[in-house]
C-alpha positions in Angstrom: 45.9 -16.1 -17.8 43.9 -15.9 -14.7 40.3 -14.7 -14.6 38.8 -12.6 -11.9 35.7 -14.3 -10.5 33.1 -12.1 -8.9 31.2 -14.0 -6.3 27.4 -13.7 -6.5 26.5 -13.7 -2.9 22.8 -14.0 -2.6 21.1 -13.4 0.7 18.6 -16.1 1.9 15.1 -15.3 0.5 13.7 -15.5 4.0 16.1 -12.9 5.2 15.1 -10.6 2.4 11.4 -11.2 3.0 11.8 -10.5 6.7 13.6 -7.2 6.1 11.2 -6.1 3.4 8.2 -7.0 5.4 9.5 -5.1 8.4 9.9 -2.1 6.1 6.3 -2.5 4.8 5.1 -2.7 8.4 6.9 0.6 9.2 5.5 2.3 6.0 1.9 1.5 7.1 2.7 2.5 10.7 3.9 5.9 9.5 0.9 6.4 7.3 -1.3 6.2 10.5 1.1 8.0 12.7 -0.9 11.2 12.9 -4.4 9.8 13.1 -4.6 8.6 16.7 -2.5 11.5 17.9 -4.3 14.2 15.9 -6.3 15.7 18.8 -3.2 16.1 20.9 -1.1 17.7 18.1 -4.0 20.0 17.2 -4.4 21.1 20.9 -0.7 21.6 21.3 -0.4 23.9 18.3 -3.9 25.4 18.6 -4.7 24.9 14.9 -7.9 24.0 13.0 -8.6 20.6 11.5 -8.1 22.2 8.1 -4.7 23.5 9.0 -3.5 20.2 10.4 -4.9 18.6 7.2 -2.1 20.4 5.4 0.4 17.9 6.9 -1.5 14.9 5.5 -2.0 16.7 2.2 1.7 17.4 1.9 2.6 13.8 2.7 0.2 12.4 0.1 0.9 14.9 -2.6 4.7 14.3 -2.4 4.2 10.5 -2.4 1.9 10.6 -5.4 4.1 13.0 -7.4 7.5 11.3 -6.7 6.8 7.6 -6.4 7.3 6.8 -10.1 10.6 8.7 -10.2 11.6 6.7 -7.1 10.9 3.6 -9.1 13.3 4.7 -11.8 16.0 5.3 -9.1 15.3 1.8 -7.7 16.1 0.2 -11.0 19.1 2.4 -11.7 20.7 2.6 -8.2 19.5 -0.5 -6.5 16.5 -1.3 -4.3 18.4 -1.9 -1.1 20.0 1.5 -0.9 16.7 3.3 -1.9 14.6 1.4 0.7 17.1 2.0 3.5 17.3 5.7 2.5 13.5 6.0 2.4 13.3 4.6 5.9 15.9 7.0 7.2 14.3 10.0 5.5 10.9 9.2 7.0 12.3 8.4 10.4 14.3 11.6 10.7 11.4 13.7 9.4 9.1 12.3 12.2 11.8 12.7 14.9 12.4 16.3 13.9 8.6 16.9 13.6 8.3 15.9 17.3 11.4 17.8 18.5 11.0 21.2 16.8 8.1 23.3 18.2 6.9 24.9 15.0 3.6 23.9 13.3 4.7 24.9 9.8 8.0 23.0 10.3 5.8 20.1 11.3 4.0 20.3 7.9 7.3 20.5 6.0 8.5 17.4 7.8 5.4 15.5 6.7 6.3 16.5 3.1 9.8 15.0 3.7 8.2 11.9 5.2 6.1 11.6 2.0 9.4 11.7 0.1 10.6 8.8 2.2 7.3 7.0 1.6 8.0 6.9 -2.2 10.7 4.3 -1.8 8.6 1.5 -0.1 6.5 0.0 -2.9 9.0 0.1 -5.8 11.9 -1.1 -3.6 9.9 -3.7 -1.8 8.6 -5.4 -4.9 11.9 -5.1 -6.7 13.8 -6.8 -3.8 11.3 -9.6 -3.5 11.2 -10.2 -7.3 15.0 -10.3 -7.4 15.7 -12.6 -4.4 12.6 -14.8 -3.9 12.3 -17.9 -6.2 9.5 -17.7 -8.7 7.6 -20.6 -7.2 7.5 -18.8 -3.8 7.0 -15.2 -4.9 3.2 -15.3 -4.5 3.5 -16.3 -0.9 6.2 -13.7 -0.4 3.8 -11.0 -1.7 1.1 -12.2 0.6 3.4 -12.0 3.7 4.6 -8.6 2.6 1.0 -7.3 2.3 0.0 -8.9 5.6 2.9 -7.1 7.3 1.6 -3.8 6.1 -1.8 -4.5 7.4 -0.3 -5.5 10.7 1.5 -2.1 10.9 -1.9 -0.4 10.3 -3.5 -2.5 13.0 -1.0 -1.9 15.8 -0.3 1.8 15.1 -3.3 3.3 17.0 -3.0 1.3 20.3 0.8 1.5 20.5 0.9 5.2 19.7 -1.7 6.0 22.3 0.3 4.0 24.8 3.5 5.9 23.9 1.6 9.2 24.2 0.5 8.3 27.7 4.2 7.7 28.7 6.1 10.4 26.7 3.4 12.6 25.0 2.8 12.8 21.2 6.3 14.2 20.6 7.9 11.2 22.4 5.6 8.9 20.3 6.9 10.5 17.1 10.5 10.1 18.3 10.1 6.4 19.2 8.4 5.7 15.9 11.3 7.4 14.1 13.9 5.2 16.0 12.0 2.1 14.9 12.4 3.2 11.3 16.1 3.7 11.7 16.4 0.3 13.2 14.6 -1.3 10.3 16.8 0.7 7.9 19.8 -0.9 9.4 18.1 -4.3 9.0 17.5 -3.6 5.3 21.1 -2.3 4.8 22.5 -5.5 6.3 21.1 -7.5 3.3 24.1 -8.5 1.2 24.2 -6.8 -2.1 24.0 -9.3 -5.0 25.8 -8.3 -8.2 23.2 -10.3 -10.1 20.4 -8.2 -8.6 21.6 -4.9 -9.9 20.8 -3.6 -13.4 23.8 -2.3 -15.3 23.2 0.6 -17.7 25.7 2.0 -20.2 25.7 5.8 -20.2 25.6 5.9 -24.0 22.3 4.0 -23.9 20.6 6.2 -21.2 18.4 8.2 -23.5 17.3 5.2 -25.5 16.7 3.2 -22.2 14.7 6.1 -20.7 12.4 6.2 -23.8 12.0 2.4 -23.6 11.1 2.7 -19.9 8.4 5.2 -20.5 7.0 3.0 -23.4 6.7 0.2 -20.8 4.9 2.5 -18.3 2.5 3.9 -20.8 1.7 0.6 -22.4 -1.9 -0.7 -22.2 -1.4 -3.5 -19.6 0.5 -1.2 -17.2 -2.0 1.6 -17.5 -4.8 -0.9 -16.9 -3.0 -2.1 -13.8 -2.7 1.5 -12.6 -6.4 1.8 -13.0 -6.9 -1.5 -11.2 -5.0 -0.2 -8.2 -6.9 3.1 -8.2 -10.2 1.3 -8.2 -9.1 -1.1 -5.4 -8.0 1.9 -3.4 -11.4 3.6 -3.9 -13.3 0.4 -2.8 -11.1 0.1 0.3 -11.5 3.8 1.2 -15.2 3.6 0.7 -15.5 0.6 3.1 -12.9 1.8 5.7 -14.1 5.4 5.9 -17.8 5.4 5.1 -19.3 1.9 5.8 -19.9 2.7 9.5 -21.9 5.9 9.0 -23.6 4.4 5.9 -24.9 1.4 7.9 -26.1 3.7 10.6 -27.9 5.9 8.1 -29.3 3.0 6.0 -30.5 0.6 8.7 -30.1 2.5 11.9 -27.4 0.0 12.8 -26.0 0.8 16.2 -22.5 2.4 15.9 -21.0 -0.5 18.0 -22.4 -3.1 15.5 -21.4 -1.1 12.5 -17.8 -0.8 13.8 -17.8 -4.5 14.6 -18.8 -5.1 10.9 -15.9 -2.9 9.8 -13.5 -4.7 12.1 -14.8 -8.0 10.7 -14.1 -6.8 7.2 -10.6 -5.7 8.0 -9.7 -8.8 10.1 -11.1 -11.2 7.5 -9.2 -9.3 4.8 -5.9 -9.8 6.5 -6.7 -13.6 6.8 -7.7 -13.6 3.2 -4.3 -12.2 2.2 -2.5 -15.2 3.7 -5.0 -17.6 2.1 -4.5 -15.8 -1.2 -0.7 -16.4 -0.8 -1.2 -20.1 -0.5 -3.6 -20.1 -3.5 -1.1 -18.3 -5.9 1.4 -21.0 -5.1 -0.9 -23.6 -6.6 -2.1 -21.8 -9.8 -0.8 -19.4 -12.4 -4.4 -18.3 -13.3 -4.1 -15.1 -11.2 -6.5 -13.2 -13.3 -9.2 -15.8 -12.7 -8.5 -15.7 -8.9 -8.8 -11.9 -8.9 -12.0 -12.0 -11.0 -13.7 -14.5 -8.8 -12.6 -12.7 -5.6 -13.8 -9.4 -6.9 -17.1 -10.9 -8.0 -17.8 -12.5 -4.6 -16.7 -9.3 -2.8 -19.2 -7.3 -4.9 -21.9 -9.9 -4.3 -21.6 -9.6 -0.5 -21.4 -5.8 -0.5 -24.4 -5.5 -2.8 -26.3 -7.9 -0.6 -25.8 -5.5 2.3 -27.0 -2.7 0.0 -30.1 -4.5 -1.0 -31.5 -6.0 2.2 -31.4 -5.4 6.0 -29.7 -8.6 7.1 -29.9 -7.7 10.8 -26.8 -7.1 13.0 -25.4 -10.6 12.8 -26.0 -10.8 9.1 -24.3 -7.5 8.3 -21.2 -8.5 10.3 -21.1 -11.9 8.5 -21.7 -10.5 5.0 -19.0 -7.8 5.4 -16.6 -10.3 6.9 -17.0 -12.6 3.9 -16.5 -9.5 1.6 -13.3 -8.6 3.5 -12.0 -12.2 3.2 -12.4 -12.3 -0.6 -11.1 -8.8 -1.0 -7.9 -10.0 0.8 -7.6 -13.2 -1.3 -7.1 -11.2 -4.5 -4.2 -9.1 -3.2 -1.3 -11.6 -3.9 -2.9 -12.3 -7.3 -3.0 -8.6 -7.9 0.7 -8.3 -7.3 1.4 -11.4 -9.5 -0.6 -9.9 -12.3 1.6 -6.8 -12.3 4.8 -8.9 -12.1 3.7 -11.0 -15.0 3.5 -8.0 -17.4 6.7 -6.4 -16.1 9.9 -6.7 -18.1 13.1 -7.9 -16.3 14.9 -5.0 -14.7 11.8 -2.8 -14.5 10.2 -4.0 -11.2 11.0 -0.8 -9.4 9.6 1.7 -11.9 6.5 -0.4 -12.8 5.5 -1.2 -9.2 6.2 2.5 -8.3 4.0 3.6 -11.1 1.0 1.3 -10.6 1.0 1.7 -6.8 0.6 5.4 -7.4 -3.0 4.3 -7.9 -3.3 3.9 -4.1 -2.5 7.6 -3.7 -4.8 8.7 -6.5 -7.6 6.5 -5.2 -7.2 8.0 -1.7 -7.6 11.5 -3.2 -10.6 10.6 -5.4 -12.6 8.5 -3.0 -13.6 11.3 -0.6 -14.8 13.3 -3.6 -17.1 10.4 -4.5 -18.3 9.0 -1.2 -18.4 12.3 0.8 -21.1 13.9 -1.4 -23.0 10.6 -1.4 -23.3 10.8 2.4 -23.9 14.6 2.3 -26.9 14.0 0.0 -28.4 11.4 2.3 -27.8 8.3 0.1 -26.1 5.7 2.4 -27.3 2.8 0.3 -25.4 4.2 -2.6 -22.1 3.8 -0.7 -22.4 0.0 -0.9 -23.8 0.1 -4.4 -20.8 2.2 -5.6 -18.3 -0.1 -3.8 -19.9 -3.2 -5.4 -19.9 -1.5 -8.8 -16.2 -0.5 -8.5 -15.4 -4.2 -7.7 -17.2 -5.2 -10.9 -15.5 -2.6 -13.0 -12.2 -3.8 -11.6 -12.8 -7.1 -13.2 -12.6 -5.5 -16.7 -9.2 -4.1 -15.9 -7.9 -7.5 -14.7 -9.3 -9.3 -17.8 -7.7 -6.7 -20.2 -4.4 -6.0 -18.4 -2.6 -9.3 -18.4 -0.8 -9.2 -21.8 3.0 -9.2 -21.5 4.8 -5.9 -22.0 8.2 -7.5 -22.6 8.2 -6.4 -26.2 7.7 -2.9 -25.1 10.8 -3.0 -23.0 
C-alpha cells in the first residue's frame, strides 16, 4: 500500500516578514492618505470640513465594526488570502475614489477602504505567528510595527510630491497601484498546509461558541482595554501636545513641533530596541510595566515644570523612546494568551481598541483644550499610561483552557 505524502512547503520566515511588513507599511500609508491632500480634495469638491469628515468617519466606522469578523475569516479561510484581498479592496477603492468625480462616491469608497483595512492586523499577526520561529517572533513584531510607522512618516511628503506631478487624483491612483503590487507580493507567499486551521462542518457551532468564549475571557478583554488606552495616549500626544505646550508654557510652535517630532522619531527607534529586548526575556509584562511607568514619568515631568525648550524636547523624546520599547512586548503579551489557531480573531479583536481609542480620544482631549486646561493634556496622558499598567499586570493569564 502506498501512502500519499503532502509536502509542507514553508516559506522562509524572512520572506513572510518582508511581505507582511510591506502590507503594514501600506496600511498606515492609506490611513494618512487623505490628511495631506485634504485641502485640495475639499477645494475640488467645494465641501466643508464636516462633509469631508464623513469620508474619514466611514473608514473608521467600518474598520471598527468589521475587524473582529475579519479575524474570524482569517482563522477559517487563511491569512494570506484575506491579507491579499484586503490590500486589493483598499487599493481599488482609492483608485476609483480618484477616478470618479463624485463626492458621495468618494465617501462610499472610503467605507470600502475601511473594509480592506480590517484585514491587516488579524492577518499580519496570524501570518507572523504561523511562520516565524518562536524565538524570533518578538523581533518580527518589532520590524512589523516599525514598517507601519515608516508608512505614516513617508506618506505626507510623498503624497504632496505626487500631487505636484499628477494632482490629488493621480496621487490616489499611484497609492492604489502600490497596494496592488504589495498584494501580489503577499499572494506569492507559498501556502503551507500546516499553517491552515481545518474545521469540521459538524463542529462549526461548537467551535464558534468556543471562539467567543476566548474573545470574551478576562485576559483578552483586558488586552482590548490595554490597546484602547495606548491608542488614547498616542492620540493625545500626536494631536494635542503641540497646542498644549503652546498654551501651557507659550512654547513656540516650531519648538513644540520639534518636541512632537522627537517623540515620534524616538518611538520608532524604541520599537526596534524593544524587539531586541523581547528576544532576551520572556518577562514581557515587566518590560511593558517599566516602559509605561517611565513614559508616564517623563510626560508628567513636562506637565509639572517648565523645562525650557531643550528640556521639553529631551523629555518628550525619552517618553517617545520608552513608549516605543513596549510595543513588541505588547504584541507578545497578546500572543501569550492566545490559543493556537485563534491568532486572527484575537488580534483582530484586541486591535479594535486602536479604532475605539481614536474615537474616544478627541472626546476627552478636545474639551480639555476648549476649557483652557493644557496642563491637563499631559496629566491625562501620564495617568492613562499608569492605568495601562494595571491591564498589563492583570491580563497575562493564559486563555488556552477557554479555547
